[in-house]
Every structure is written in C-alpha cells, then in structure tokens.
GUMAR-360142 format. One record per residue: residue number from 1; residue in one letter; z negated, y negated, x of N, C-alpha, C in turn. Coordinates in steps of 0.2 Angstrom, whole numbers, always signed. Example, Ala and Ser with C-alpha at 12.3 -4.5 7.8 and 13.67 -1.06 7.14 Angstrom:
2
SETOR pos code   n.w   n.v   n.u  ca.w  ca.v  ca.u   c.w   c.v   c.u
SETOR   1    A   -39   +28   +66   -39   +22   +62   -39   +16   +66
SETOR   2    S   -35   +11   +64   -36    +5   +68   -39    +0   +64
END
This chain:
143
SETOR pos code   n.w   n.v   n.u  ca.w  ca.v  ca.u   c.w   c.v   c.u
SETOR   1    M  -886  -407  +631  -883  -401  +630  -881  -404  +621
SETOR   2    L  -881  -405  +614  -879  -406  +609  -874  -413  +612
SETOR   3    G  -877  -418  +615  -873  -423  +617  -866  -420  +620
SETOR   4    I  -865  -415  +623  -860  -414  +624  -856  -412  +622
SETOR   5    I  -857  -406  +617  -854  -403  +610  -849  -408  +607
SETOR   6    F  -856  -410  +604  -853  -418  +600  -849  -424  +604
SETOR   7    S  -847  -422  +609  -843  -428  +613  -836  -424  +614
SETOR   8    I  -838  -417  +612  -830  -412  +616  -827  -413  +608
SETOR   9    V  -832  -411  +602  -828  -411  +597  -825  -418  +595
SETOR  10    A  -829  -424  +597  -827  -430  +594  -821  -431  +597
SETOR  11    G  -819  -431  +602  -812  -429  +607  -806  -426  +603
SETOR  12    A  -809  -419  +604  -804  -414  +600  -800  -417  +592
SETOR  13    A  -807  -421  +589  -806  -422  +581  -800  -430  +582
SETOR  14    M  -801  -435  +587  -799  -440  +586  -791  -438  +592
SETOR  15    S  -790  -435  +592  -785  -431  +597  -779  -428  +590
SETOR  16    L  -783  -425  +586  -779  -422  +579  -778  -425  +574
SETOR  17    Q  -785  -431  +573  -783  -437  +568  -776  -439  +570
SETOR  18    G  -776  -444  +577  -772  -447  +579  -763  -446  +577
SETOR  19    V  -762  -438  +579  -757  -436  +578  -757  -433  +569
SETOR  20    F  -761  -431  +568  -762  -431  +559  -759  -438  +555
SETOR  21    N  -762  -443  +557  -761  -449  +554  -753  -451  +557
SETOR  22    T  -751  -452  +564  -744  -453  +564  -740  -449  +560
SETOR  23    R  -740  -443  +560  -735  -440  +556  -736  -440  +548
SETOR  24    L  -740  -442  +544  -743  -443  +539  -739  -453  +539
SETOR  25    G  -742  -456  +543  -736  -464  +544  -730  -462  +541
SETOR  26    Q  -726  -458  +547  -718  -457  +545  -715  -455  +540
SETOR  27    K  -719  -454  +536  -719  -451  +528  -720  -456  +522
SETOR  28    I  -726  -460  +524  -729  -462  +520  -730  -471  +521
SETOR  29    G  -729  -473  +527  -731  -479  +531  -737  -479  +533
SETOR  30    L  -736  -484  +540  -743  -485  +542  -750  -486  +539
SETOR  31    W  -750  -494  +535  -755  -495  +532  -756  -492  +527
SETOR  32    E  -749  -490  +522  -752  -484  +517  -757  -478  +519
SETOR  33    T  -755  -476  +527  -760  -469  +529  -765  -472  +531
SETOR  34    S  -767  -476  +533  -772  -479  +535  -776  -482  +529
SETOR  35    V  -774  -484  +523  -779  -484  +516  -781  -478  +515
SETOR  36    F  -775  -474  +515  -778  -466  +511  -783  -463  +517
SETOR  37    V  -780  -462  +524  -787  -459  +527  -794  -463  +527
SETOR  38    Q  -795  -470  +525  -800  -475  +526  -805  -473  +520
SETOR  39    G  -797  -472  +516  -801  -469  +508  -803  -461  +509
SETOR  40    I  -801  -458  +511  -805  -450  +511  -811  -453  +518
SETOR  41    A  -811  -455  +523  -816  -456  +526  -823  -459  +522
SETOR  42    L  -820  -465  +518  -827  -467  +514  -830  -464  +508
SETOR  43    I  -826  -457  +506  -828  -452  +501  -832  -447  +506
SETOR  44    S  -829  -444  +509  -833  -439  +514  -838  -443  +518
SETOR  45    S  -839  -447  +520  -846  -451  +523  -851  -453  +517
SETOR  46    L  -848  -454  +511  -854  -456  +504  -857  -448  +502
SETOR  47    V  -852  -443  +502  -855  -436  +498  -862  -435  +507
SETOR  48    A  -858  -435  +512  -862  -434  +518  -870  -437  +516
SETOR  49    A  -869  -444  +516  -874  -449  +514  -880  -446  +512
SETOR  50    F  -878  -445  +505  -882  -443  +499  -883  -437  +501
SETOR  51    A  -879  -431  +503  -881  -425  +505  -886  -423  +509
SETOR  52    I  -884  -426  +515  -890  -425  +521  -893  -432  +526
SETOR  53    G  -890  -439  +521  -891  -445  +526  -899  -445  +523
SETOR  54    D  -903  -448  +529  -910  -450  +530  -909  -457  +534
SETOR  55    G  -905  -463  +531  -906  -469  +532  -906  -473  +523
SETOR  56    S  -907  -478  +522  -905  -481  +519  -900  -488  +518
SETOR  57    F  -894  -488  +512  -891  -493  +514  -896  -501  +510
SETOR  58    R  -903  -501  +507  -904  -506  +508  -906  -509  +517
SETOR  59    A  -908  -506  +520  -909  -508  +528  -903  -512  +529
SETOR  60    I  -897  -513  +526  -892  -517  +531  -892  -522  +530
SETOR  61    K  -898  -526  +525  -899  -533  +528  -901  -536  +531
SETOR  62    D  -904  -531  +536  -908  -534  +544  -903  -531  +548
SETOR  63    A  -897  -531  +546  -893  -527  +553  -889  -534  +555
SETOR  64    N  -887  -533  +561  -883  -538  +566  -876  -538  +561
SETOR  65    K  -876  -546  +559  -869  -545  +555  -864  -542  +559
SETOR  66    L  -863  -543  +567  -859  -542  +568  -857  -535  +567
SETOR  67    Y  -862  -532  +566  -860  -523  +566  -856  -522  +561
SETOR  68    L  -857  -526  +555  -852  -524  +548  -845  -525  +552
SETOR  69    L  -843  -527  +557  -834  -527  +556  -832  -520  +559
SETOR  70    G  -837  -513  +556  -834  -509  +560  -828  -507  +557
SETOR  71    G  -830  -508  +550  -825  -506  +547  -817  -508  +550
SETOR  72    V  -817  -515  +550  -811  -517  +551  -809  -514  +557
SETOR  73    L  -813  -512  +563  -812  -509  +569  -809  -502  +569
SETOR  74    G  -812  -497  +562  -808  -495  +559  -801  -494  +557
SETOR  75    A  -800  -500  +556  -790  -499  +553  -788  -502  +558
SETOR  76    I  -790  -506  +563  -788  -506  +569  -786  -501  +572
SETOR  77    I  -793  -498  +574  -789  -491  +579  -785  -486  +574
SETOR  78    T  -786  -485  +569  -781  -480  +564  -773  -483  +566
SETOR  79    F  -772  -491  +563  -765  -492  +564  -764  -493  +571
SETOR  80    T  -766  -494  +578  -765  -492  +583  -765  -488  +587
SETOR  81    V  -768  -482  +583  -768  -475  +589  -760  -473  +585
SETOR  82    M  -759  -474  +578  -754  -473  +575  -746  -475  +581
SETOR  83    R  -748  -482  +579  -743  -486  +582  -742  -481  +591
SETOR  84    G  -745  -484  +594  -746  -480  +601  -745  -473  +601
SETOR  85    I  -747  -469  +597  -742  -462  +598  -738  -459  +595
SETOR  86    G  -734  -464  +590  -727  -465  +588  -724  -468  +596
SETOR  87    A  -724  -472  +596  -721  -474  +604  -721  -472  +609
SETOR  88    L  -727  -468  +611  -726  -467  +617  -728  -458  +619
SETOR  89    G  -728  -453  +614  -729  -448  +612  -738  -445  +613
SETOR  90    T  -740  -439  +611  -748  -441  +609  -752  -439  +615
SETOR  91    T  -751  -437  +621  -753  -435  +628  -755  -444  +631
SETOR  92    L  -748  -447  +632  -749  -452  +636  -752  -458  +632
SETOR  93    A  -752  -459  +626  -754  -462  +623  -764  -461  +621
SETOR  94    I  -763  -453  +619  -772  -454  +620  -775  -453  +628
SETOR  95    A  -771  -452  +635  -771  -455  +640  -775  -462  +640
SETOR  96    I  -769  -466  +637  -770  -474  +640  -775  -476  +635
SETOR  97    I  -778  -471  +629  -783  -475  +625  -788  -473  +628
SETOR  98    L  -788  -467  +634  -797  -465  +636  -797  -470  +638
SETOR  99    V  -793  -473  +645  -794  -477  +650  -797  -483  +647
SETOR 100    A  -794  -485  +643  -794  -491  +639  -801  -493  +633
SETOR 101    Q  -806  -485  +633  -810  -484  +628  -817  -483  +635
SETOR 102    L  -815  -481  +640  -820  -479  +644  -821  -488  +649
SETOR 103    T  -815  -493  +648  -817  -497  +653  -820  -503  +649
SETOR 104    A  -819  -502  +644  -825  -505  +637  -831  -505  +639
SETOR 105    A  -832  -497  +638  -840  -492  +637  -845  -495  +643
SETOR 106    A  -839  -495  +648  -840  -497  +656  -843  -504  +654
SETOR 107    A  -839  -508  +654  -841  -517  +654  -847  -517  +648
SETOR 108    I  -847  -515  +643  -854  -513  +637  -859  -512  +639
SETOR 109    D  -858  -506  +646  -867  -503  +649  -866  -507  +655
SETOR 110    H  -860  -511  +658  -864  -516  +662  -866  -522  +661
SETOR 111    F  -866  -525  +655  -867  -531  +656  -873  -529  +649
SETOR 112    G  -875  -525  +647  -880  -523  +640  -878  -525  +635
SETOR 113    L  -871  -525  +634  -868  -527  +626  -872  -525  +618
SETOR 114    F  -871  -529  +617  -872  -526  +611  -880  -523  +608
SETOR 115    G  -882  -524  +612  -890  -521  +614  -891  -514  +617
SETOR 116    A  -883  -512  +621  -884  -508  +624  -889  -508  +631
SETOR 117    Q  -894  -501  +632  -895  -505  +640  -891  -504  +643
SETOR 118    C  -893  -509  +648  -891  -511  +655  -889  -506  +662
SETOR 119    V  -883  -502  +662  -882  -498  +666  -876  -501  +672
SETOR 120    R  -878  -504  +678  -873  -506  +681  -866  -502  +684
SETOR 121    C  -862  -503  +684  -855  -500  +686  -854  -501  +695
SETOR 122    G  -851  -497  +697  -853  -501  +704  -844  -495  +707
SETOR 123    F  -844  -495  +714  -837  -494  +715  -836  -487  +712
SETOR 124    R  -842  -483  +711  -839  -474  +711  -837  -475  +703
SETOR 125    Q  -840  -479  +700  -837  -480  +692  -829  -481  +693
SETOR 126    L  -829  -488  +696  -823  -488  +697  -817  -488  +698
SETOR 127    L  -819  -484  +704  -814  -476  +708  -810  -472  +703
SETOR 128    G  -816  -472  +699  -817  -466  +693  -809  -469  +689
SETOR 129    V  -809  -475  +688  -807  -478  +681  -799  -478  +686
SETOR 130    A  -801  -479  +691  -793  -482  +694  -789  -473  +696
SETOR 131    I  -794  -470  +696  -790  -460  +697  -786  -459  +689
SETOR 132    M  -790  -462  +684  -788  -461  +680  -781  -464  +679
SETOR 133    I  -781  -470  +680  -774  -474  +679  -767  -470  +683
SETOR 134    V  -771  -471  +689  -767  -467  +693  -763  -458  +691
SETOR 135    G  -770  -456  +687  -766  -449  +684  -762  -450  +680
SETOR 136    I  -763  -455  +674  -758  -456  +670  -752  -458  +673
SETOR 137    L  -750  -461  +677  -745  -464  +682  -742  -457  +685
SETOR 138    I  -744  -453  +688  -743  -448  +692  -737  -443  +682
SETOR 139    F  -742  -443  +678  -739  -439  +671  -734  -442  +669
SETOR 140    K  -734  -448  +667  -724  -451  +668  -721  -451  +671
SETOR 141    W  -723  -450  +679  -716  -451  +683  -714  -445  +680
SETOR 142    K  -707  -445  +682  -701  -443  +680  -698  -442  +689
SETOR 143    S  -696  -437  +692  -693  -436  +697  -686  -436  +696
END
C-alpha cells in the first residue's frame, strides 16, 4: 500500500514540478532554472541525508559507475520536461512522458536491465501501452 501512495505522490509532484519549472524557465531561462532546481534539490537532499539518511556516502566507491549518471539524467529530465510542457501544454506533454516512462520501464523489466528482476512483457502489456497512445490521440483530436 505504501508503494501505491508513494507512486501517487511522485506522479502528482512530477506534474507540479514540470509546470513550476516551465513557468520559472519562462522568467529566468531554461538552464538557469535547471541550475536553481537542481541546487535546491541538492540542499534538500543533503538535509534529508544528514537528518534521516541510513546509508553511507563512503559506499559509493562500490556502486556501479553507470549509476552515477543519475545527476546527468536529472538535468536532461528537467530540461526536456520544461521544453515539452512549453511546446505542448501540461496535459499532453505529461501524457506522452508517461507513455515513454512506461515503455522504458517495461523494456527494463522485460530484459532485466540494470539489475532489475526480469518480468516479461506480453501482449496485454503492449496492448495497455497502445491503449494509452490511442488515449493521447483522442485527447489531442480536434473535431
């Protein structure tokens, strides 16, 4: 149940963040917004890590070096979400982002990439993604 609650909060927060970042980017610039947002995220994460963190920064030497690219992906995500929302509007951009996320997640699970447990995707899963794409087309369709 907690996983569902966390996922709902994450989805709502990501949509809010996308809109907030896009509006801030219109005032101060896209990359400037990215720097500001990532800086605030760094400060917030440091406070949380020192206050309630249960890991160790020293263990980073044992981590797969590929996983250290998460920060680069964060910058890419921030920039592309702002551009997508700015060009398409919030709902359409987020709908397309969701389909892309679901497709990427399904591929990661299907092939067991990056240490993920292998969970095969079949016809029903592909049909679900196709239905989401049809939903986007219907949403965008102008009569």
